[in-house]
N, C-alpha and C positions, 0 to 999 in steps of 0.2 A: 524371585518373590514369589510366593506361594498366592495363591488365584483357589480361593473356595467361597463357596455358596451356604448358605444361609438357607430351606426350603420354605414357603411359606408363613402359614402362623407359628410353630413351633419358629421360627427363625432366633428371635435372641434367647431360648434357650438353650438353641442349637453354636451361636453366633460364641457365643462367651466361653466358655468350657474349652471347645475346640480353636479359637484363636488364644487364648491361653497356652492351653497346653504346644499348642506347634510352635507362641513366642519362646516361651522355655524349651521347647525341646532345641528350638535348634541348632546349629552347630554353633559353638561359647555357651549355651544358654544366658542365663542371665549371671554372667563370671563377675569378679569384684572388678573387674579393672576396662568393666564400659564406662564407667561412666559416677562420680559420685552421691548423683541424687539419689539417693532412698528413703524407700516409707515400709517399714517393718521390715528392715532386712533386704527389699526387695528394691531395683533399680524401677528407675520413674519412667515411664514411656514418654514421647512427642507423640499426639496417635491426632489423628486427621478422621473426619467422619464426615462425607458429606449427606444430604437430605438427614439433619439431627434436630432443625424446630418442631418435629411432631415423633409419633408414634415408633418405630426399633430404633431410629438412630438415635432417637431425644433416651431412649433407653440405656440403648450402650455409653450415649454419652455419660449418662450418670453414672450408668455402674464401672466407667471407668474411671473418673473424677473419685468414687467412690474410696478406688485401692489406692487416692495417692497419685492418681496421672491426669498430667498438661492433658487437654482433651480442645483443641478449634473445630467448634463446628461449624457447618456449612447452608443455607439455604440459601434460595432465595426472599423470605420475607426479617427482617432482621427483628420487628414488637417482638416474631415466634424465638427467636435465636437468644435472644433477653434475656426473655422468662426464662427460657431453663438454664441460661447460664445464672442468674437469681436461685432457681430452684439447688443450685448446686454451691453457692457460701459457705455453707457450715462443712460443706465435705474435704477432705483430705486435699485432696487433689484440686483444682482450678478450670474453667471451661472458660474457651475466649470466641465472642463471636465473629464471622467472617463471613461477612456477604458476600455465594457466590451461587449464580446461575450455570447449573452442569450444559449446558446448553444453547450458553451463548459462547460459541468458535471464538468472537471479538477476545474477548474475554482472561481468554486463556495464559496471554505473557501477563497481563496486569495481576494475574490473580496472583504467577509464580511470585511474586516482583511482594503482593501483600502479602505473603503466607511467612518469606525471608523473612519480611521483616516482623511475625512474631516467633518466630521456634529457629531454632542455626538446623536443627535436624528433624526426620520423620522414623519414627520404627516400624509404624503401626497405618496404614491409610484403610479405610473403609466406603469402601463407596457404594453408601444406600439409598442417593438419589434415584426416584423414579417419577414415572406415567403411568397411570393405569387410560385409558379412549376403550367405551365399548361401541361398540357400529351400530348405526342405524335405521332400521328398513334395510333396502336392497338393496342398495347404493356401501362401493367402498367408497371411502372419502379421501381419497387421495395427502390433502392437508392433515390429516386426521393423524393416517398414517407414519405422516413426516414426522408430528410432534412426540406421538413415544418414544420411536426410533431415535429422534436427536437426545431425550432424555435420560432413555434408558439402555441407547451400542451411543452414538457417540457420547452420549455422556459420559461413558464412562472411559473413552476414552479420551477426551479435553481432560478427566482429573486424575488421568494417569500420566498426560504434560504436566501437570503443575505442576506433583507434586515429584516426579524422577530425580530435577535436580535433588532435591532437598532429604529424598529414601535414600541416592548415591553416596551422601553424608553419615552417614551411618553407620555408626564405629560394629556394628556386628548386622544380624543377616536383616534386610527389614524388611515385613510384612506386605503383601496387598492383598483385599480383600474385597468380594465381590458381593454383595447380599443377593439371588436369584428368588422364582419363585417354580410353584411347582407348574405354574401356567406353561415354564420352557421345555417337561416334562411332557406336560398332558393337556393338549390343545383345551381352552373352555370356549363354552357358544358368545359368539360375541365378543370373545377376548382376543381376535387372530393378532391383530397391533399387540399388545401387549406379547404374548403367549409369544410372538418371532420378534420381538426386540430382546426376550429372556434367553 
């Protein structure tokens, strides 16, 4: 699996061409024997994006749906996911909401089953879910650090565990992408928890 990072505010502009290029250049490429479902001559992918109720995740979901791909979107808030799905009604692909909190360790097994009910395999998983909280005053609040780490670090581990069974069923090389942040390279004031998690 390939792990790539889209950095900061340029994440969408970086992620889309990079993910598309990597998928098309994978061994076997988009060869005609992968699957029969095609859009404009290209194989339609099964994509799962976490943190897709807003922001970068939402934009990527709509972009992939515009390209004719099936996109499963996850987040904690059903209403936000449904709104993204409704935006995609006129697009070539389709968007399917799946409520999933990446920081909920106990939800992993159940979410694997729910995801398998929605798609027979996954070609691409974009781990976009995340949280950012800032240090207040002169005290390091341990609970806050744990919340941020649960979402941004352990949340990726949970997502990988949920997705692996379906990634292994892909007929060609599946792709696994993690959205990171400039904070992971250059620390920001009061964002020490976020920077460490990235």
